C-alpha positions as CSV (number, residue, x, y, z in Angstrom):
1,X,0.0,0.0,0.0
2,X,1.3,3.4,-0.9
3,X,0.5,6.8,0.8
4,X,1.1,8.7,-2.4
5,X,-1.7,11.3,-3.0
6,X,-4.1,10.5,-5.9
7,X,-3.1,6.9,-6.5
8,X,-5.9,4.5,-6.3
9,X,-5.3,1.7,-3.8
10,X,-7.0,-1.1,-1.9
11,X,-7.8,-0.3,1.7
12,X,-9.3,-2.7,4.3
13,X,-11.7,-0.7,6.3
14,X,-13.1,-0.5,9.8
15,X,-16.5,1.2,9.5
16,X,-17.3,2.9,12.7
17,X,-20.1,5.5,13.3
18,X,-19.3,8.5,15.4
19,X,-15.5,7.9,15.2
20,X,-13.0,10.2,13.5
21,X,-9.4,10.0,12.8
22,X,-7.2,12.9,11.6
23,X,-3.6,12.8,10.2
24,X,-1.1,13.1,13.1
25,X,-3.9,12.3,15.6
26,X,-4.3,9.0,17.6
27,X,-7.5,7.1,18.3
28,X,-7.7,4.2,20.8
29,X,-10.1,1.4,19.9
30,X,-11.4,-1.7,21.4
31,X,-11.9,-4.4,18.8
32,X,-14.2,-7.4,19.7
33,X,-16.3,-8.4,16.5
34,X,-14.9,-11.4,14.8
35,X,-14.7,-9.7,11.4
36,X,-12.7,-6.7,12.8
37,X,-10.5,-9.1,14.8
38,X,-9.7,-10.7,11.5
39,X,-9.1,-7.1,10.0
40,X,-6.5,-6.4,12.7
41,X,-4.8,-9.8,12.3
42,X,-4.6,-9.3,8.6
43,X,-3.2,-5.7,9.0
44,X,-0.6,-6.8,11.5
45,X,0.6,-9.5,9.0
46,X,1.1,-6.9,6.3
47,X,1.8,-3.2,6.8
48,X,-0.4,-2.4,9.9
49,X,-2.6,0.0,7.9
50,X,-6.4,0.1,7.9
51,X,-8.9,2.7,7.0
52,X,-11.4,4.2,9.4
53,X,-14.6,5.4,7.7
54,X,-18.1,6.2,9.0
55,X,-21.2,4.3,7.7
56,X,-24.1,6.3,6.7
57,X,-27.4,6.1,8.7
58,X,-28.9,2.7,8.1
59,X,-32.6,2.8,7.0
60,X,-35.0,-0.2,7.2
61,X,-34.6,-1.1,3.6
62,X,-30.8,-1.2,3.9
63,X,-28.7,-4.3,4.5
64,X,-27.8,-3.7,8.2
65,X,-24.6,-5.7,7.8
66,X,-23.2,-3.6,5.0
67,X,-24.5,-0.1,5.4
68,X,-23.5,2.5,2.7
69,X,-20.3,4.5,3.6
70,X,-19.4,8.1,3.5
71,X,-17.0,9.0,0.8
72,X,-14.2,10.4,3.0
73,X,-12.2,8.5,5.7
74,X,-8.8,8.4,7.1
75,X,-6.0,5.9,6.6
76,X,-4.3,4.9,9.9
77,X,-1.5,2.8,11.0
78,X,-1.7,0.6,14.1
79,X,0.9,2.2,16.5
80,X,0.2,0.0,19.4
81,X,-1.7,-3.2,19.8
82,X,-2.6,-5.4,22.8
83,X,-3.8,-8.8,21.9
84,X,-6.2,-10.1,24.8
85,X,-6.5,-13.8,25.7
86,X,-10.0,-14.1,24.3
87,X,-9.1,-12.9,20.8
88,X,-10.1,-9.2,21.2
89,X,-7.7,-6.3,20.7
90,X,-7.0,-2.9,22.1
91,X,-5.2,-0.8,19.5
92,X,-4.1,2.7,19.0
93,X,-4.5,3.9,15.4
94,X,-2.3,6.8,14.2
95,X,-3.7,8.9,11.4
96,X,-1.8,9.1,8.2
97,X,-3.9,10.8,5.5
98,X,-7.5,11.2,4.5
99,X,-8.7,9.2,1.6
100,X,-11.7,9.5,-0.8
101,X,-13.5,6.3,-1.6
102,X,-14.1,5.5,-5.3
103,X,-15.9,2.1,-4.9
104,X,-16.3,-0.8,-2.7
105,X,-14.6,-4.0,-3.8
106,X,-16.2,-7.5,-4.0
107,X,-14.1,-9.5,-1.6
108,X,-14.2,-12.9,0.2
109,X,-12.6,-11.5,3.4
110,X,-15.0,-11.1,6.5
111,X,-14.0,-7.4,6.5
112,X,-14.9,-4.9,3.9
113,X,-12.4,-3.4,1.4
114,X,-12.5,-0.4,-0.8
115,X,-10.7,1.4,-3.6
116,X,-9.7,4.9,-2.7
117,X,-7.3,7.7,-3.4
118,X,-5.2,9.3,-0.8
119,X,-5.8,13.0,-0.5
120,X,-3.0,15.6,-0.3
121,X,-2.2,16.6,3.2
122,X,-1.5,20.3,3.7
123,X,1.2,20.2,6.4
124,X,1.3,24.0,6.5
125,X,-2.4,24.3,7.6
126,X,-1.8,23.8,11.3
127,X,-2.3,27.2,12.8
128,X,-5.2,29.4,13.8
129,X,-5.5,33.2,14.0
130,X,-5.4,34.3,17.7
131,X,-8.9,35.5,17.7
132,X,-10.3,32.2,16.2
133,X,-8.3,30.2,18.8
134,X,-9.8,32.4,21.6
135,X,-13.2,32.0,20.2
136,X,-12.9,28.2,20.1
137,X,-11.6,27.9,23.6
138,X,-14.3,30.2,25.0
139,X,-17.1,28.2,23.3
140,X,-15.5,25.0,24.4
141,X,-15.5,26.1,28.1
142,X,-19.1,27.3,27.7
143,X,-20.1,24.0,26.0
144,X,-18.2,21.8,28.6
145,X,-19.9,23.6,31.5
146,X,-23.3,23.2,30.1
147,X,-22.8,19.6,29.6
148,X,-21.1,18.9,32.9
149,X,-17.8,17.8,31.5
150,X,-14.6,18.1,33.7
151,X,-11.8,19.5,31.6
152,X,-8.1,20.2,32.4
153,X,-8.1,23.6,30.8
154,X,-4.4,24.2,31.6
155,X,-3.6,21.1,29.5
156,X,-5.9,22.4,26.8
157,X,-4.2,25.7,26.7
158,X,-0.9,24.0,26.0
159,X,-2.1,22.2,22.9
160,X,-1.0,23.3,19.6
161,X,-3.9,24.6,17.3
162,X,-4.1,21.4,15.1
163,X,-4.2,19.1,18.2
164,X,-6.9,21.2,19.8
165,X,-9.2,21.4,16.8
166,X,-8.9,17.8,15.7
167,X,-9.0,16.5,19.3
168,X,-12.3,18.3,19.9
169,X,-13.7,17.0,16.6
170,X,-12.8,13.4,17.6
171,X,-14.4,13.5,21.1
172,X,-17.4,16.0,20.6
173,X,-20.7,14.4,21.1
174,X,-22.2,15.2,17.7
175,X,-24.0,12.7,15.3
176,X,-22.3,11.0,12.4
177,X,-23.3,13.6,9.8
178,X,-21.9,16.5,11.9
179,X,-18.8,14.5,12.6
180,X,-18.4,13.8,8.9
181,X,-18.7,17.5,8.1
182,X,-15.9,18.1,10.5
183,X,-13.6,15.4,8.8
184,X,-14.4,17.0,5.4
185,X,-13.7,20.6,6.3
186,X,-11.2,22.0,3.8
187,X,-9.0,23.8,6.3
188,X,-8.2,23.8,10.0
189,X,-9.9,27.3,10.4
190,X,-13.1,26.0,8.7
191,X,-13.1,23.1,11.1
192,X,-12.7,25.3,14.1
193,X,-15.5,27.6,12.9
194,X,-17.8,24.6,12.3
195,X,-17.0,23.3,15.9
196,X,-18.1,26.5,17.4
197,X,-21.3,26.5,15.4
198,X,-22.2,23.0,16.4
199,X,-21.4,23.7,20.1
200,X,-23.7,26.7,19.9
201,X,-26.5,24.8,18.2
202,X,-26.2,21.9,20.6
203,X,-26.1,24.2,23.6
204,X,-29.4,25.9,22.6
205,X,-31.0,22.5,22.7
206,X,-29.9,22.0,26.4
207,X,-28.5,18.6,25.5
208,X,-31.9,17.1,24.9
209,X,-31.2,16.4,21.3
210,X,-28.3,15.2,19.4
211,X,-26.8,17.6,16.8
212,X,-27.8,16.7,13.3
213,X,-26.9,18.1,9.9
214,X,-29.3,16.0,8.0
């Protein structure tokens, strides 16, 4: 498997709703389903790479076992793995690059595979304007207080802009469509602005509804 932008390649995928991975970020996962245990075993025997992608909302007429997928996901490398005695895994997935799916492949493996192109990663897009950073931190404090979350704000203040924005995007309690919009944001500034908008929208509903962009 190559990480070269634009080159179509086969990616074994872990479809997981509500979970995001960004380049240079890490995501811990507990893997217990047999097909995804097979996915991890296969990846460890090859290049340790899998794709994390969200399934779209499953409707009654869909095949619940193979729900349709969003087009954009993130390629990750298994940076740490703990194999448990009963066959389950605890892994830490490290983001490498976003990808755009072109089609799903017809395979015999228990896990799904797709054809996708790696997207160009703008490594210079890692900083926010001071006012935007301040707005994001202010809204995050307001949102955390309204939801009763305990946050180490001193540790938050020490985060670089990219880690702050993408870390919030990964853990925020938004629905799959909102999460996907965050993943697909074209710049770090756009993602930060969208996070603020979603927190304001969610806060107005007093936590009684999940945020939805659908």
